[in-house]
TIZALUM-622333 format. One line per field, with one value per residue (C-alpha): y, x, z; residue number from 1; residue in one letter. Coordinates in steps of 0.25 Angstrom, whole numbers, padded with zeros to 4 digits. Last residue first. Layout:
<recs>
Y	[Y/...] .
X	[X/...] .
Z	[Z/...] .
resi	[NUM/...] .
resn	[A/...] .
</recs>
This chain:
<recs>
Y	[0577/0586/0595/0590/0602/0597/0598/0596/0582/0585/0593/0594/0596/0608/0609/0622/0624/0637/0637/0640/0648/0661/0659/0653/0667/0674/0665/0671/0681/0685/0692/0692/0701/0712/0727/0732/0734/0727/0721/0709/0703/0697/0695/0682/0685/0699/0709/0722/0732/0745/0750/0761/0755/0744/0741/0729/0727/0742/0752/0760/0763/0754/0757/0772/0772/0763/0770/0783/0778/0773/0787/0784/0784/0777/0769/0759/0753/0740/0734/0743/0747/0755/0768/0779/0772/0778/0792/0792/0786/0797/0808/0803/0803/0817/0825/0817/0817/0807/0801/0791/0780/0772/0761/0752/0746/0758/0754/0765/0775/0785/0786/0787/0800/0800/0799/0812/0814/0825/0814/0802/0794/0785/0774/0774/0764/0752/0743/0738/0745/0760/0765/0770/0774/0787/0792/0793/0803/0814/0811/0822/0819/0826/0815/0816/0815/0803/0796/0799/0791/0781/0776/0771/0761/0755/0755/0747/0738/0735/0734/0724/0722/0736/0737/0737/0746/0745/0742/0741/0726/0726/0715/0724/0732/0747/0758/0763/0771/0785/0793/0787/0791/0806/0806/0800/0810/0821/0814/0813/0828/0833/0824/0826/0835/0829/0815/0805/0795/0787/0778/0767/0759/0746/0734/0729/0729/0733/0746/0741/0730/0742/0756/0757/0751/0754/0769/0771/0762/0770/0784/0779/0775/0788/0795/0789/0793/0805/0812/0801/0792/0783/0772/0769/0757/0757/0742/0730/0716/0703/0695/0682/0675/0663/0657/0656/0649/0660/0671/0668/0676/0688/0687/0687/0699/0707/0703/0707/0721/0722/0719/0707/0696/0684/0672/0664/0653/0640/0636/0624/0632/0640/0654/0662/0653/0654/0670/0670/0661/0669/0683/0683/0680/0667/0658/0646/0640/0628/0625/0612/0606/0598/0596/0607/0601/0613/0612/0614/0626/0632/0630/0637/0649/0650/0650/0661/0668/0669/0673/0688/0696/0684/0685/0672/0662/0651/0639/0634/0623/0625/0619/0632/0632/0632/0644/0651/0650/0653/0667/0674/0665/0671/0685/0683/0678/0688/0701/0709/0700/0696/0682/0674/0662/0652/0642/0627/0623/0630/0625/0620/0628/0622/0625/0617/0619/0611/0611/0612/0624/0630/0628/0634/0627/0634/0631/0627/0624/0633/0629/0619/0627/0640/0638/0636/0649/0657/0649/0651/0666/0667/0661/0671/0682/0677/0676/0690/0696/0697/0703/0716/0720/0712/0723/0719/0718/0707/0695/0700/0703/0690/0682/0688/0686/0672/0668/0674/0667/0653/0647/0655/0651/0636/0638/0644/0632/0622/0629/0627/0612/0610/0616/0607/0595/0599/0603/0588/0589/0589/0602/0599/0585/0590/0602/0596/0592/0606/0613/0605/0608/0623/0622/0614/0624/0636/0631/0629/0642/0650/0650/0657/0651/0661/0665/0670/0683/0692/0706/0718/0724/0724/0720/0706/0699/0686/0681/0673/0659/0649/0649/0635/0639/0629/0619/0615/0604/0603/0604/0616/0625/0635/0638/0649/0651/0640/0649/0662/0655/0647/0659/0667/0663/0665/0679/0683/0679/0687/0699/0698/0698/0710/0718/0715/0720/0711] .
X	[0333/0322/0322/0329/0329/0327/0339/0336/0335/0331/0322/0311/0297/0289/0275/0267/0252/0245/0230/0220/0208/0215/0228/0220/0213/0226/0231/0222/0211/0206/0214/0214/0207/0197/0193/0194/0209/0215/0208/0206/0209/0222/0225/0223/0209/0212/0201/0200/0195/0196/0209/0219/0226/0218/0221/0218/0220/0219/0226/0233/0247/0254/0243/0245/0260/0260/0248/0255/0268/0259/0253/0241/0231/0218/0219/0209/0209/0204/0200/0206/0195/0195/0197/0207/0216/0210/0210/0224/0228/0221/0227/0241/0239/0234/0221/0210/0195/0184/0173/0164/0157/0144/0139/0138/0147/0147/0160/0162/0174/0171/0156/0158/0166/0180/0186/0180/0168/0164/0159/0149/0146/0134/0128/0113/0107/0099/0093/0081/0068/0066/0075/0089/0094/0102/0116/0120/0130/0137/0133/0141/0149/0146/0146/0131/0129/0138/0130/0117/0121/0129/0115/0113/0123/0119/0104/0107/0116/0104/0094/0102/0113/0113/0106/0112/0123/0128/0116/0116/0115/0102/0102/0107/0094/0099/0109/0116/0128/0127/0127/0140/0146/0143/0147/0160/0163/0161/0169/0181/0180/0179/0189/0200/0210/0204/0210/0199/0197/0184/0180/0170/0180/0173/0181/0171/0160/0145/0147/0135/0145/0150/0149/0161/0172/0166/0165/0179/0185/0178/0182/0196/0196/0192/0201/0214/0221/0230/0220/0220/0209/0209/0198/0196/0190/0180/0181/0174/0179/0186/0188/0196/0195/0203/0195/0200/0187/0185/0188/0178/0167/0177/0182/0168/0164/0175/0171/0157/0162/0171/0160/0160/0168/0172/0181/0181/0191/0191/0176/0174/0174/0161/0162/0162/0152/0142/0144/0141/0128/0122/0128/0131/0117/0114/0118/0127/0134/0144/0155/0163/0152/0147/0158/0160/0156/0153/0139/0142/0150/0139/0128/0137/0139/0124/0121/0131/0125/0112/0115/0117/0112/0115/0130/0136/0140/0150/0155/0167/0177/0191/0201/0208/0200/0187/0191/0196/0183/0174/0179/0179/0167/0159/0164/0159/0145/0143/0146/0142/0134/0146/0153/0156/0165/0168/0179/0181/0195/0209/0213/0227/0240/0254/0267/0280/0293/0305/0312/0326/0333/0319/0312/0298/0290/0277/0262/0252/0238/0231/0239/0229/0217/0221/0214/0201/0203/0203/0192/0183/0186/0183/0170/0166/0171/0162/0150/0152/0153/0138/0137/0144/0135/0124/0123/0124/0110/0115/0104/0099/0113/0118/0107/0110/0125/0125/0115/0122/0136/0130/0139/0151/0149/0148/0161/0168/0162/0167/0181/0180/0177/0188/0198/0194/0195/0209/0213/0210/0200/0207/0201/0188/0187/0193/0183/0170/0167/0172/0163/0151/0154/0155/0141/0134/0139/0136/0122/0120/0126/0117/0111/0099/0096/0092/0078/0077/0077/0066/0065/0072/0072/0087/0092/0087/0082/0087/0078/0083/0082/0081/0092/0097/0097/0092/0103/0106/0116/0130/0137/0129/0122/0113/0100/0095/0081/0072/0063/0070/0083/0078/0072/0085/0091/0077/0076/0090/0087/0074/0081/0092/0082/0074/0088/0092/0079/0069] .
Z	[0405/0411/0399/0387/0377/0363/0354/0339/0334/0319/0310/0320/0314/0319/0315/0315/0313/0309/0311/0300/0297/0300/0293/0282/0280/0280/0269/0259/0264/0278/0289/0304/0314/0311/0307/0322/0320/0308/0295/0287/0273/0269/0254/0247/0243/0236/0240/0232/0242/0234/0228/0228/0240/0248/0263/0271/0286/0289/0298/0287/0290/0279/0269/0271/0269/0257/0250/0253/0246/0234/0232/0223/0234/0238/0251/0256/0270/0276/0289/0300/0309/0322/0314/0313/0303/0291/0298/0302/0289/0281/0290/0288/0273/0274/0272/0276/0273/0278/0270/0277/0268/0270/0262/0275/0285/0295/0302/0312/0312/0300/0302/0317/0315/0319/0305/0299/0290/0281/0272/0274/0262/0261/0251/0253/0263/0260/0271/0265/0263/0265/0253/0254/0268/0269/0271/0256/0252/0259/0273/0280/0293/0306/0315/0317/0302/0300/0312/0305/0292/0301/0306/0292/0292/0306/0303/0290/0298/0307/0296/0287/0277/0271/0258/0244/0239/0224/0217/0202/0201/0209/0219/0230/0229/0230/0232/0220/0222/0215/0228/0232/0219/0220/0235/0231/0220/0230/0241/0232/0227/0241/0247/0237/0245/0258/0256/0257/0268/0265/0276/0273/0264/0265/0269/0280/0269/0271/0262/0254/0247/0239/0245/0253/0245/0232/0235/0240/0228/0217/0224/0225/0210/0206/0216/0211/0223/0225/0234/0244/0247/0259/0260/0275/0281/0293/0294/0300/0304/0298/0310/0310/0324/0330/0341/0355/0360/0370/0360/0350/0355/0358/0344/0338/0347/0341/0327/0330/0334/0321/0311/0302/0296/0305/0305/0318/0321/0329/0330/0338/0351/0347/0352/0339/0332/0344/0343/0329/0330/0341/0343/0328/0323/0315/0304/0305/0293/0293/0284/0286/0292/0280/0270/0259/0246/0237/0240/0255/0251/0242/0253/0263/0254/0251/0266/0269/0257/0265/0279/0278/0290/0300/0296/0292/0302/0296/0303/0296/0294/0292/0282/0277/0265/0273/0281/0269/0262/0274/0277/0263/0259/0270/0266/0252/0256/0267/0259/0271/0281/0289/0291/0303/0300/0311/0310/0312/0312/0312/0298/0298/0294/0292/0298/0297/0305/0302/0315/0322/0315/0310/0297/0294/0284/0281/0280/0270/0276/0267/0255/0248/0252/0246/0233/0240/0247/0234/0228/0241/0241/0226/0228/0238/0229/0218/0228/0232/0218/0215/0229/0225/0213/0220/0231/0246/0253/0262/0260/0246/0240/0246/0240/0226/0227/0232/0222/0211/0215/0217/0207/0211/0226/0222/0214/0226/0235/0225/0226/0241/0240/0230/0240/0251/0242/0238/0252/0257/0268/0282/0287/0281/0288/0301/0301/0299/0314/0318/0308/0312/0327/0324/0316/0327/0338/0329/0328/0343/0346/0337/0323/0318/0305/0294/0289/0275/0267/0273/0267/0272/0258/0254/0268/0266/0278/0286/0297/0309/0313/0325/0336/0332/0318/0308/0302/0288/0288/0282/0296/0300/0290/0296/0290/0280/0277/0269/0261/0260/0259/0247/0241/0241/0228/0221/0227/0223/0208/0208/0215/0204/0193/0199/0201/0187/0181/0174] .
resi	[502/501/500/499/498/497/496/495/494/493/492/491/490/489/488/487/486/485/484/483/482/481/480/479/478/477/476/475/474/473/472/471/470/469/468/467/466/465/464/463/462/461/460/459/458/457/456/455/454/453/452/451/450/449/448/447/446/445/444/443/442/441/440/439/438/437/436/435/434/433/432/431/430/429/428/427/426/425/424/423/422/421/420/419/418/417/416/415/414/413/412/411/410/409/408/407/406/405/404/403/402/401/400/399/398/397/396/395/394/393/392/391/390/389/388/387/386/385/384/383/382/381/380/379/378/377/376/375/374/373/372/371/370/369/368/367/366/365/364/363/362/361/360/359/358/357/356/355/354/353/352/351/350/349/348/347/346/345/344/343/342/341/340/339/338/337/336/335/334/333/332/331/330/329/328/327/326/325/324/323/322/321/320/319/318/317/316/315/314/313/312/311/310/309/308/307/306/305/304/303/302/301/300/299/298/297/296/295/294/293/292/291/290/289/288/287/286/285/284/283/282/281/280/279/278/277/276/275/274/273/272/271/270/269/268/267/266/265/264/263/262/261/260/259/258/257/256/255/254/253/252/251/250/249/248/247/246/245/244/243/242/241/240/239/238/237/236/235/234/233/232/231/230/229/228/227/226/225/224/223/222/221/220/219/218/217/216/215/214/213/212/211/210/209/208/207/206/205/204/203/202/201/200/199/198/197/196/195/194/193/192/191/190/189/188/187/186/185/184/183/182/181/180/179/178/177/176/175/174/173/172/171/170/169/168/167/166/165/164/163/162/161/160/159/158/157/156/155/154/153/152/151/150/149/148/147/146/145/144/143/142/141/140/139/138/137/136/135/134/133/132/131/130/129/128/127/126/125/124/123/122/121/120/119/118/117/116/115/114/113/112/111/110/109/108/107/106/105/104/103/102/101/100/99/98/97/96/95/94/93/92/91/90/89/88/87/86/85/84/83/82/81/80/79/78/77/76/75/74/73/72/71/70/69/68/67/66/65/64/63/62/61/60/59/58/57/56/55/54/53/52/51/50/49/48/47/46/45/44/43/42/41/40/39/38/37/36/35/34/33/32/31/30/29/28/27/26/25/24/23/22/21/20/19/18/17/16/15/14/13/12/11/10/9/8/7/6/5/4/3/2/1] .
resn	[A/G/L/R/P/I/K/H/D/G/L/A/L/G/V/H/K/Q/E/M/Y/F/E/F/S/W/D/G/G/D/R/G/I/G/S/A/K/V/G/G/F/P/T/P/L/H/R/V/N/E/S/N/V/W/I/M/G/A/E/L/K/D/T/I/R/L/A/R/T/L/D/N/T/W/L/Y/G/T/L/G/Y/A/T/D/N/A/I/E/L/A/E/E/E/T/S/F/P/I/S/T/L/V/P/G/F/I/E/E/Q/A/I/R/M/K/N/H/A/N/T/F/L/T/P/R/V/F/Y/G/K/D/G/V/R/E/G/G/A/A/V/T/A/G/D/E/K/A/I/G/F/Y/S/T/V/K/A/F/H/E/E/G/I/M/P/G/I/V/T/E/P/D/L/P/H/G/V/K/I/N/N/V/R/E/I/L/R/A/E/F/E/D/K/I/S/D/Q/V/L/L/R/S/S/S/T/C/R/E/G/N/I/S/Y/I/M/F/I/V/A/D/L/A/R/D/L/D/A/D/E/F/V/I/V/P/N/K/G/G/L/E/L/H/V/R/K/L/T/D/A/G/Q/K/Q/I/L/S/G/T/R/S/E/G/V/F/A/L/A/K/I/D/P/H/E/C/L/A/R/G/A/E/E/G/Y/G/N/V/L/N/W/V/G/P/P/L/G/A/E/E/A/I/E/M/L/I/R/A/S/V/P/S/L/E/A/P/K/H/V/V/T/C/G/A/A/L/A/P/A/I/K/W/T/S/L/M/F/P/T/N/W/P/T/I/V/G/V/P/G/I/P/V/R/T/T/L/N/M/L/T/P/S/R/L/Q/K/G/D/R/A/S/G/V/Q/D/A/F/Y/R/F/N/E/A/G/R/I/A/A/K/S/M/F/R/L/A/Q/G/T/D/W/C/E/C/F/A/I/E/E/A/R/A/E/I/G/E/A/I/R/I/L/I/K/K/R/E/A/T/P/M/D/R/W/T/P/F/A/A/A/A/A/K/A/A/A/D/M/D/E/A/G/G/R/A/V/T/C/I/H/S/E/D/V/P/S/A/N/D/F/S/G/L/S/G/P/V/D/Q/G/G/I/R/N/L/I/G/G/D/R/F/R/A/M/H/A/T/M/K/E/I/N/A/T/L/D/S/M] .
</recs>
């Protein structure tokens, strides 16, 4: 039996219960059907039916928000040691079901096993990290003035809404929910309708770990129905969203009437700048990894290659050879690098840029075509002879598609890199330290890696500028979002108080 055949059998066994029973909402510790009925969930691998999913709406969100509000005082006031134990048990539960999570996510999203096999481990790391921060989350400062001893502390903001995307949905759900729970907030989670399976598994793990009913509620559905109701609900005090920029703008508008705090992690059109003095072997590896891993469906992908003209021809030639060797195939095949796009609509969007590139005058140097006639597979693609005014250089394609743009000078590289509506990440390859300092100082991006691919360190801030988002995740930045600052001033003596009307 091949590895692929064995993996398909394991996946089928894991998914059987969803096929037979579907996925329901989970509100206040109870399974609840969707008030708007249900919708079908299909695999992007072969377009086959996975399961039915509860279609939530305003009624479901109202029940979930009220359950979160009712559970909030008990969860907020639970001793930190008990809350920490629950979060650690969630991490342990994730690790125990790592294979199930990976296999189900591959089938549900089309992501390759070589990457999804690490998703559960990273999710567990998120819960362990924030479990360790529970004890200090509410710590503040002592700020003495001539008349007062000023003390600060932080308190959880209340029930929060978490809306997660369909790319690496399990890991990104843990990324948002773990710090919310650690801060003492209760949660209403709406996962992307295209990838509901792993959210249900994560919900089960949390309850098995001892999370009290209502602390974490799960409502499935469409953005314009369930998502909008979550954004508008008055009991929800903050919204954490990962997704594309246009949806982020809508979420901010929908939450405005109830004055919700928002954290928006949005899209990117991220540059990777390669200078002639760089370690070109390592740069090539990083360029390829950051656009062709995770199917190119990642906000931090380096989708614009800015390469110095003196090395452009050689670098692009090596790049073309490598891109043409990348394996496209079944996501449960351990050798596969690129699986199918998430669904038909997104597949149509990604493939539309093959024609747009030609219309703009760029060259399709590799890929630019569909693979097979079943499922949503595309060949990894490279556009060359491009400039930064082309649509392929300005619009977020969100697939395994790279646009190569030449530059001559440091100044030109910076001008091209910053000439975009986005500002999530930037990548720089050079062995000139002073150049690296100059460019990182002027590059308009929330996160920059020098001589490295994206290597996430959990205590560091994660987020972008411009159309790439508002706010930061990670470490204490997460707590700043999920908690309110409180100040108490204690008089040190009988300081003079103005006597009005005396």
